DSSP file (Angstrom, degrees, kcal/mol; ACC not computed):
  #  RESIDUE AA STRUCTURE BP1 BP2  ACC     N-H-->O    O-->H-N    N-H-->O    O-->H-N    TCO  KAPPA ALPHA  PHI   PSI    X-CA   Y-CA   Z-CA
    1    1 A M              0   0    0      0, 0.0     2,-0.3     0, 0.0     0, 0.0   0.000 360.0 360.0 360.0 141.0  -39.8  -22.1  -30.1
    2    2 A R        -     0   0    0      1,-0.0     2,-0.6     0, 0.0     0, 0.0  -0.581 360.0-141.4 -80.7 134.9  -39.2  -19.6  -27.3
    3    3 A V        -     0   0    0     -2,-0.3     2,-0.4     2,-0.0    -1,-0.0  -0.853  12.3-152.2 -99.0 124.2  -35.7  -19.2  -25.9
    4    4 A K        -     0   0    0     -2,-0.6     3,-0.3     1,-0.1     4,-0.2  -0.783   7.4-160.0 -96.7 137.9  -35.5  -18.7  -22.2
    5    5 A G     >  +     0   0    0     -2,-0.4     4,-2.3     1,-0.2     5,-0.2   0.159  57.9 112.7-101.4  18.5  -32.5  -16.8  -20.8
    6    6 A G  H  > S+     0   0    0      1,-0.2     4,-2.6     2,-0.2     5,-0.2   0.859  74.6  51.8 -60.9 -38.7  -32.7  -18.0  -17.2
    7    7 A I  H  > S+     0   0    0     -3,-0.3     4,-2.1     2,-0.2    -1,-0.2   0.920 112.0  45.7 -66.6 -44.4  -29.5  -20.0  -17.3
    8    8 A V  H  > S+     0   0    0      2,-0.2     4,-2.3     1,-0.2    -2,-0.2   0.917 114.8  47.4 -65.3 -44.5  -27.5  -17.0  -18.6
    9    9 A T  H  X S+     0   0    0     -4,-2.3     4,-2.9     1,-0.2     5,-0.2   0.926 111.1  51.3 -62.5 -45.8  -29.0  -14.6  -16.1
   10   10 A K  H  X S+     0   0    0     -4,-2.6     4,-2.5    -5,-0.2    -1,-0.2   0.906 111.0  48.8 -58.1 -43.3  -28.5  -17.1  -13.2
   11   11 A R  H  X S+     0   0    0     -4,-2.1     4,-2.0     2,-0.2    -1,-0.2   0.905 112.6  47.4 -64.1 -43.4  -24.8  -17.4  -14.2
   12   12 A R  H  X S+     0   0    0     -4,-2.3     4,-1.8     2,-0.2    -2,-0.2   0.920 114.1  46.7 -65.5 -44.8  -24.3  -13.6  -14.4
   13   13 A H  H  X S+     0   0    0     -4,-2.9     4,-2.8     1,-0.2     5,-0.2   0.906 110.6  52.7 -63.3 -42.0  -26.0  -13.0  -11.1
   14   14 A K  H  X S+     0   0    0     -4,-2.5     4,-2.0    -5,-0.2    -1,-0.2   0.885 106.9  53.1 -61.8 -39.8  -24.0  -15.8   -9.5
   15   15 A K  H  X S+     0   0    0     -4,-2.0     4,-1.5     2,-0.2    -1,-0.2   0.919 113.2  42.5 -61.9 -45.7  -20.8  -14.3  -10.7
   16   16 A V  H  X S+     0   0    0     -4,-1.8     4,-1.6     1,-0.2    -2,-0.2   0.917 113.8  50.8 -69.0 -44.0  -21.6  -10.9   -9.2
   17   17 A L  H  < S+     0   0    0     -4,-2.8    -1,-0.2     1,-0.2    -2,-0.2   0.830 106.8  55.7 -65.1 -31.5  -22.9  -12.3   -5.9
   18   18 A E  H >< S+     0   0    0     -4,-2.0     3,-1.0    -5,-0.2    -1,-0.2   0.896 108.1  48.0 -65.4 -40.6  -19.8  -14.4   -5.6
   19   19 A L  H 3< S+     0   0    0     -4,-1.5    -2,-0.2     1,-0.2    -1,-0.2   0.802 110.2  53.2 -68.0 -29.2  -17.7  -11.2   -5.8
   20   20 A A  T >< S+     0   0    0     -4,-1.6     3,-2.1    -5,-0.1    -1,-0.2   0.339  77.9 133.9 -89.6   6.7  -19.9   -9.5   -3.2
   21   21 A K  T <  S+     0   0    0     -3,-1.0     3,-0.1     1,-0.3    -3,-0.1  -0.349  70.6  23.6 -60.6 132.3  -19.5  -12.3   -0.7
   22   22 A G  T 3  S+     0   0    0      1,-0.4    -1,-0.3    -2,-0.1     6,-0.1   0.309  89.2 131.6  94.1  -8.6  -18.8  -10.9    2.7
   23   23 A Y    <   -     0   0    0     -3,-2.1    -1,-0.4     4,-0.1     5,-0.2  -0.400  62.6 -97.0 -73.1 157.6  -20.4   -7.5    2.0
   24   24 A R  S >  S-     0   0    0      3,-0.1     3,-1.7    -3,-0.1     4,-0.2  -0.408  71.2 -26.9 -82.0 152.0  -22.8   -6.2    4.6
   25   25 A Q  G >  S-     0   0    0      1,-0.3     3,-1.2     2,-0.2     4,-0.3  -0.107 126.4  -9.8  51.6-133.1  -26.6   -6.5    4.7
   26   26 A S  G >> S+     0   0    0      1,-0.3     4,-2.8     2,-0.2     3,-0.7   0.578 116.2  85.3 -77.1  -6.8  -28.4   -6.7    1.3
   27   27 A R  G <4 S+     0   0    0     -3,-1.7    -1,-0.3     1,-0.2    -2,-0.2   0.695  96.4  41.2 -68.2 -16.3  -25.2   -5.9   -0.7
   28   28 A S  G <4 S+     0   0    0     -3,-1.2    -1,-0.2    -5,-0.2    -2,-0.2   0.529 126.0  32.7-103.7  -7.9  -24.2   -9.6   -0.5
   29   29 A K  T <4 S+     0   0    0     -3,-0.7     2,-0.5    -4,-0.3    -2,-0.2   0.764 101.7  71.8-114.2 -41.7  -27.7  -11.0   -1.2
   30   30 A N     X  -     0   0    0     -4,-2.8     4,-3.0     1,-0.1     5,-0.2  -0.694  68.7-146.4 -87.0 124.1  -29.6   -8.6   -3.5
   31   31 A F  H  > S+     0   0    0     -2,-0.5     4,-3.0     1,-0.2     5,-0.2   0.904  96.1  49.5 -58.2 -46.1  -28.2   -8.6   -7.1
   32   32 A R  H  > S+     0   0    0      1,-0.2     4,-1.8     2,-0.2    -1,-0.2   0.935 116.4  41.1 -60.9 -46.9  -28.9   -4.9   -7.8
   33   33 A K  H  > S+     0   0    0      1,-0.2     4,-2.5     2,-0.2    -1,-0.2   0.895 115.5  51.8 -66.9 -39.9  -27.2   -3.8   -4.6
   34   34 A A  H  X S+     0   0    0     -4,-3.0     4,-2.8    -8,-0.3     5,-0.2   0.904 107.5  52.1 -64.4 -42.1  -24.4   -6.3   -5.0
   35   35 A K  H  X S+     0   0    0     -4,-3.0     4,-2.2    -5,-0.2    -1,-0.2   0.925 111.8  46.2 -60.7 -45.4  -23.7   -5.2   -8.6
   36   36 A E  H  X S+     0   0    0     -4,-1.8     4,-2.4    -5,-0.2    -2,-0.2   0.917 113.5  49.1 -62.9 -44.2  -23.4   -1.6   -7.5
   37   37 A A  H  X S+     0   0    0     -4,-2.5     4,-2.5     1,-0.2    -2,-0.2   0.897 110.9  49.8 -63.8 -41.1  -21.2   -2.5   -4.5
   38   38 A V  H  X S+     0   0    0     -4,-2.8     4,-2.2     2,-0.2    -1,-0.2   0.899 110.3  50.6 -66.1 -40.6  -18.9   -4.6   -6.7
   39   39 A L  H  X S+     0   0    0     -4,-2.2     4,-1.9    -5,-0.2    -2,-0.2   0.931 112.9  45.7 -62.0 -45.8  -18.5   -1.8   -9.2
   40   40 A H  H  X S+     0   0    0     -4,-2.4     4,-2.6     1,-0.2    -2,-0.2   0.908 110.7  53.5 -64.3 -41.3  -17.6    0.7   -6.5
   41   41 A A  H  X S+     0   0    0     -4,-2.5     4,-2.6     1,-0.2    -1,-0.2   0.897 107.8  51.5 -60.5 -40.3  -15.2   -1.7   -4.9
   42   42 A G  H  X S+     0   0    0     -4,-2.2     4,-1.9     2,-0.2    -1,-0.2   0.896 110.0  48.7 -63.2 -40.8  -13.5   -2.1   -8.2
   43   43 A Q  H  X S+     0   0    0     -4,-1.9     4,-2.3     2,-0.2    -2,-0.2   0.922 112.4  48.3 -65.1 -44.0  -13.1    1.6   -8.6
   44   44 A Y  H  X S+     0   0    0     -4,-2.6     4,-2.8     1,-0.2     5,-0.2   0.924 111.5  49.0 -63.0 -44.2  -11.7    2.0   -5.1
   45   45 A S  H  X S+     0   0    0     -4,-2.6     4,-1.6     1,-0.2    -1,-0.2   0.868 110.2  52.0 -66.6 -34.2   -9.2   -0.8   -5.6
   46   46 A Y  H  X S+     0   0    0     -4,-1.9     4,-1.0    -5,-0.2    -1,-0.2   0.947 113.7  43.1 -63.7 -48.8   -8.0    0.7   -8.9
   47   47 A V  H >X S+     0   0    0     -4,-2.3     4,-1.1     1,-0.2     3,-0.6   0.917 114.3  50.3 -63.9 -44.0   -7.4    4.1   -7.4
   48   48 A H  H 3X S+     0   0    0     -4,-2.8     4,-1.8     1,-0.3    -1,-0.2   0.759 100.4  62.9 -73.3 -23.6   -5.8    2.7   -4.2
   49   49 A R  H 3< S+     0   0    0     -4,-1.6    -1,-0.3    -5,-0.2    -2,-0.2   0.855 106.8  46.5 -63.8 -32.6   -3.4    0.5   -6.2
   50   50 A R  H << S+     0   0    0     -4,-1.0     4,-0.4    -3,-0.6    -2,-0.2   0.779 113.2  48.5 -78.8 -27.2   -2.0    3.7   -7.6
   51   51 A K  H >X S+     0   0    0     -4,-1.1     4,-1.8     1,-0.2     3,-0.6   0.750  91.3  81.9 -82.0 -25.1   -1.8    5.4   -4.2
   52   52 A R  H 3X S+     0   0    0     -4,-1.8     4,-2.5     1,-0.2     5,-0.2   0.859  85.8  54.0 -54.4 -45.6   -0.1    2.5   -2.5
   53   53 A P  H 3> S+     0   0    0      0, 0.0     4,-2.1     0, 0.0    -1,-0.2   0.901 110.1  48.1 -58.7 -39.5    3.5    3.3   -3.6
   54   54 A G  H <> S+     0   0    0     -3,-0.6     4,-1.9    -4,-0.4    -2,-0.2   0.883 111.1  50.4 -65.9 -38.8    3.2    6.8   -2.2
   55   55 A Q  H  X S+     0   0    0     -4,-1.8     4,-1.9     2,-0.2    -1,-0.2   0.891 109.7  50.5 -67.2 -39.2    1.8    5.5    1.1
   56   56 A L  H  X S+     0   0    0     -4,-2.5     4,-2.5     1,-0.2    -2,-0.2   0.909 108.1  53.1 -64.4 -41.1    4.6    3.0    1.5
   57   57 A R  H  X S+     0   0    0     -4,-2.1     4,-2.5    -5,-0.2    -1,-0.2   0.904 107.3  52.0 -60.0 -41.5    7.2    5.8    0.8
   58   58 A Q  H  X S+     0   0    0     -4,-1.9     4,-2.4     1,-0.2    -1,-0.2   0.899 109.2  50.2 -61.0 -40.9    5.6    7.8    3.6
   59   59 A V  H  X S+     0   0    0     -4,-1.9     4,-2.3     2,-0.2    -2,-0.2   0.921 110.8  48.8 -63.8 -44.4    5.9    4.9    6.0
   60   60 A W  H  X S+     0   0    0     -4,-2.5     4,-2.4     1,-0.2    -2,-0.2   0.919 111.8  48.7 -62.3 -44.0    9.6    4.4    5.1
   61   61 A I  H  X S+     0   0    0     -4,-2.5     4,-2.6     1,-0.2    -1,-0.2   0.909 110.9  50.9 -63.2 -41.9   10.3    8.1    5.6
   62   62 A R  H  X S+     0   0    0     -4,-2.4     4,-2.3     2,-0.2    -1,-0.2   0.909 110.6  48.8 -61.8 -42.9    8.6    8.0    9.0
   63   63 A R  H  X S+     0   0    0     -4,-2.3     4,-2.0     2,-0.2    -2,-0.2   0.908 112.5  47.3 -64.7 -42.5   10.5    5.0   10.1
   64   64 A I  H  X S+     0   0    0     -4,-2.4     4,-1.9     2,-0.2    -2,-0.2   0.930 111.5  52.2 -63.3 -44.9   13.9    6.5    9.1
   65   65 A S  H  X S+     0   0    0     -4,-2.6     4,-0.9     1,-0.2    -2,-0.2   0.909 109.6  48.2 -56.9 -46.5   12.9    9.8   10.8
   66   66 A I  H >< S+     0   0    0     -4,-2.3     3,-0.6     1,-0.2     4,-0.5   0.894 111.2  50.4 -64.0 -40.7   12.1    8.0   14.0
   67   67 A A  H >< S+     0   0    0     -4,-2.0     3,-0.6     1,-0.2    -1,-0.2   0.821 107.8  54.4 -66.9 -30.6   15.4    6.1   13.9
   68   68 A L  H ><>S+     0   0    0     -4,-1.9     5,-1.5     1,-0.2     3,-1.3   0.670  87.1  80.8 -78.4 -16.5   17.3    9.3   13.4
   69   69 A E  G X<5S+     0   0    0     -4,-0.9     3,-1.1    -3,-0.6    -1,-0.2   0.859  87.4  56.3 -58.6 -36.2   15.8   11.0   16.4
   70   70 A Q  G < 5S+     0   0    0     -3,-0.6    -1,-0.3    -4,-0.5    -2,-0.2   0.707 109.3  46.4 -70.5 -18.3   18.3    9.2   18.7
   71   71 A F  G < 5S-     0   0    0     -3,-1.3    -1,-0.3    -4,-0.2    -2,-0.2   0.369 109.6-123.4-101.1   3.1   21.2   10.7   16.7
   72   72 A D  T < 5 +     0   0    0     -3,-1.1     2,-0.4    -4,-0.4    -3,-0.2   0.892  67.0 132.7  54.0  45.5   19.7   14.2   16.7
   73   73 A I      < -     0   0    0     -5,-1.5    -1,-0.2    -8,-0.1    -2,-0.2  -0.981  54.4-128.5-123.8 136.8   19.7   14.4   12.9
   74   74 A S     >  -     0   0    0     -2,-0.4     4,-2.4     1,-0.1     5,-0.2  -0.498  22.1-119.3 -80.0 155.9   16.8   15.5   10.8
   75   75 A Y  H  > S+     0   0    0      1,-0.2     4,-2.6     2,-0.2     5,-0.2   0.922 112.2  49.2 -59.6 -47.3   15.6   13.3    7.9
   76   76 A S  H  > S+     0   0    0      1,-0.2     4,-2.1     2,-0.2    -1,-0.2   0.891 112.3  48.0 -64.7 -39.9   16.3   15.9    5.2
   77   77 A K  H  > S+     0   0    0      2,-0.2     4,-2.5     1,-0.2    -1,-0.2   0.910 111.7  51.0 -65.2 -42.6   19.9   16.6    6.5
   78   78 A F  H  X S+     0   0    0     -4,-2.4     4,-2.4     2,-0.2    -2,-0.2   0.924 111.2  46.7 -61.2 -46.0   20.6   12.9    6.7
   79   79 A M  H  X S+     0   0    0     -4,-2.6     4,-2.1     1,-0.2    -1,-0.2   0.888 112.8  49.9 -65.7 -38.6   19.4   12.2    3.1
   80   80 A A  H  X S+     0   0    0     -4,-2.1     4,-2.2    -5,-0.2    -1,-0.2   0.903 111.7  48.7 -65.1 -40.9   21.4   15.2    1.8
   81   81 A D  H  X S+     0   0    0     -4,-2.5     4,-2.1     2,-0.2    -2,-0.2   0.886 109.7  51.7 -66.7 -39.3   24.5   13.9    3.7
   82   82 A L  H  <>S+     0   0    0     -4,-2.4     5,-2.6     2,-0.2    -1,-0.2   0.916 110.6  48.7 -61.7 -42.5   24.1   10.4    2.3
   83   83 A K  H ><5S+     0   0    0     -4,-2.1     3,-1.2     1,-0.2    -2,-0.2   0.901 110.9  50.0 -64.1 -40.9   23.8   11.9   -1.2
   84   84 A A  H 3<5S+     0   0    0     -4,-2.2    -1,-0.2     1,-0.3    -2,-0.2   0.845 108.7  52.5 -65.7 -34.0   27.0   14.0   -0.7
   85   85 A A  T 3<5S-     0   0    0     -4,-2.1    -1,-0.3    -5,-0.1    -2,-0.2   0.416 115.4-120.6 -81.4   2.5   28.8   10.9    0.6
   86   86 A K  T < 5 +     0   0    0     -3,-1.2     2,-0.7     1,-0.2    -3,-0.2   0.845  58.5 154.3  59.6  38.2   27.7    9.1   -2.6
   87   87 A V      < -     0   0    0     -5,-2.6     2,-1.0    -6,-0.1    -1,-0.2  -0.876  28.1-162.0 -95.8 115.9   25.8    6.4   -0.7
   88   88 A E        +     0   0    0     -2,-0.7     2,-0.4    -3,-0.1    -5,-0.0  -0.794  33.8 135.4-104.3  93.8   23.1    5.1   -3.0
   89   89 A I        -     0   0    0     -2,-1.0    -2,-0.1     3,-0.0    -7,-0.0  -0.999  47.4-124.9-138.3 134.6   20.6    3.2   -0.9
   90   90 A N     >  -     0   0    0     -2,-0.4     4,-2.2     1,-0.1     5,-0.2  -0.269  24.0-109.3 -81.2 167.4   16.8    3.6   -1.2
   91   91 A R  H  > S+     0   0    0      1,-0.2     4,-2.6     2,-0.2     5,-0.2   0.826 115.2  58.8 -64.5 -34.0   14.4    4.5    1.5
   92   92 A K  H  > S+     0   0    0      1,-0.2     4,-2.0     2,-0.2    -1,-0.2   0.938 110.2  42.3 -61.9 -46.4   12.9    1.1    1.7
   93   93 A M  H  > S+     0   0    0      2,-0.2     4,-2.6     1,-0.2    -2,-0.2   0.876 112.8  53.7 -69.9 -37.4   16.3   -0.5    2.5
   94   94 A L  H  X S+     0   0    0     -4,-2.2     4,-2.6     2,-0.2    -2,-0.2   0.924 110.2  47.5 -61.1 -44.1   17.1    2.4    4.9
   95   95 A A  H  X S+     0   0    0     -4,-2.6     4,-1.9     2,-0.2     5,-0.2   0.891 111.2  51.4 -63.8 -40.0   13.8    1.8    6.8
   96   96 A E  H  X>S+     0   0    0     -4,-2.0     4,-2.8    -5,-0.2     5,-0.5   0.915 112.2  46.1 -63.0 -44.1   14.5   -1.9    6.9
   97   97 A L  H  X5S+     0   0    0     -4,-2.6     4,-1.8     1,-0.2     8,-0.4   0.905 110.0  54.3 -65.1 -41.6   18.0   -1.3    8.3
   98   98 A A  H  <5S+     0   0    0     -4,-2.6    -1,-0.2    -5,-0.2    -2,-0.2   0.865 118.0  35.3 -60.9 -37.2   16.6    1.2   10.9
   99   99 A V  H  <5S+     0   0    0     -4,-1.9    -2,-0.2    -5,-0.2    -1,-0.2   0.920 131.8  23.9 -83.8 -47.4   14.1   -1.3   12.2
  100  100 A N  H  <5S+     0   0    0     -4,-2.8    -3,-0.2     1,-0.2    -2,-0.2   0.759 130.6  29.8 -97.5 -27.3   15.9   -4.7   11.9
  101  101 A Q    >X< +     0   0    0     -4,-1.8     4,-1.8    -5,-0.5     3,-0.6  -0.594  59.7 166.9-135.3  74.5   19.6   -3.8   12.0
  102  102 A P  H 3> S+     0   0    0      0, 0.0     4,-2.4     0, 0.0     5,-0.1   0.778  74.8  61.4 -62.4 -28.1   20.2   -0.7   14.0
  103  103 A E  H 3> S+     0   0    0      2,-0.2     4,-1.7     1,-0.2     5,-0.1   0.891 107.1  44.5 -67.7 -37.5   24.0   -1.2   14.3
  104  104 A I  H <> S+     0   0    0     -3,-0.6     4,-1.8     2,-0.2    -1,-0.2   0.891 112.7  52.2 -70.0 -39.6   24.3   -1.0   10.5
  105  105 A F  H  X S+     0   0    0     -4,-1.8     4,-1.9    -8,-0.4    -2,-0.2   0.885 107.3  53.1 -62.8 -38.5   22.0    2.0   10.4
  106  106 A K  H  X S+     0   0    0     -4,-2.4     4,-2.2     1,-0.2    -1,-0.2   0.913 106.4  51.9 -63.4 -42.3   24.2    3.7   13.0
  107  107 A S  H  X S+     0   0    0     -4,-1.7     4,-2.0     1,-0.2    -1,-0.2   0.859 108.0  53.0 -63.5 -33.6   27.3    3.2   10.9
  108  108 A L  H  X S+     0   0    0     -4,-1.8     4,-2.2     2,-0.2    -1,-0.2   0.883 107.8  50.6 -66.5 -37.9   25.4    4.8    7.9
  109  109 A T  H  X S+     0   0    0     -4,-1.9     4,-2.1     2,-0.2    -2,-0.2   0.902 110.7  48.4 -68.1 -39.1   24.6    7.8   10.1
  110  110 A T  H  X S+     0   0    0     -4,-2.2     4,-0.7     1,-0.2    -1,-0.2   0.882 112.1  50.1 -66.5 -36.8   28.3    8.2   11.1
  111  111 A L  H  < S+     0   0    0     -4,-2.0     3,-0.4    -5,-0.2    -2,-0.2   0.891 112.7  47.1 -65.4 -39.5   29.3    7.9    7.5
  112  112 A A  H  < S+     0   0    0     -4,-2.2    -2,-0.2     1,-0.2    -1,-0.2   0.849 109.2  52.3 -72.4 -35.0   26.8   10.5    6.4
  113  113 A T  H  <        0   0    0     -4,-2.1    -1,-0.2     1,-0.2    -2,-0.2   0.582 360.0 360.0 -82.2  -8.4   27.7   13.0    9.1
  114  114 A K     <        0   0    0     -4,-0.7    -1,-0.2    -3,-0.4    -2,-0.1   0.492 360.0 360.0 -68.6 360.0   31.5   13.0    8.3
């Protein structure tokens, strides 16, 4: 008896097309195009997961820098002064303080510049 593979193929195609939902034009309808698009999307997401921490660090540094402009202190000088004052606080928390609690951030700048 002949074995037909239609069910397996349908299942495989459905899985890929489900992942390609929302893609533009034939990339969400055509299996071949969808498969290629899904593969590329997976590669991009893998690479960008590794880049994300560096991008977040850049954002934190930028926020701290902007907050320091009103005190006429450069970012590098501020970080060096904090280290000299033995204040161990990471950039994420510094950025958070600069945005949400400026009075605490100001006290940190006065502590660092002493």
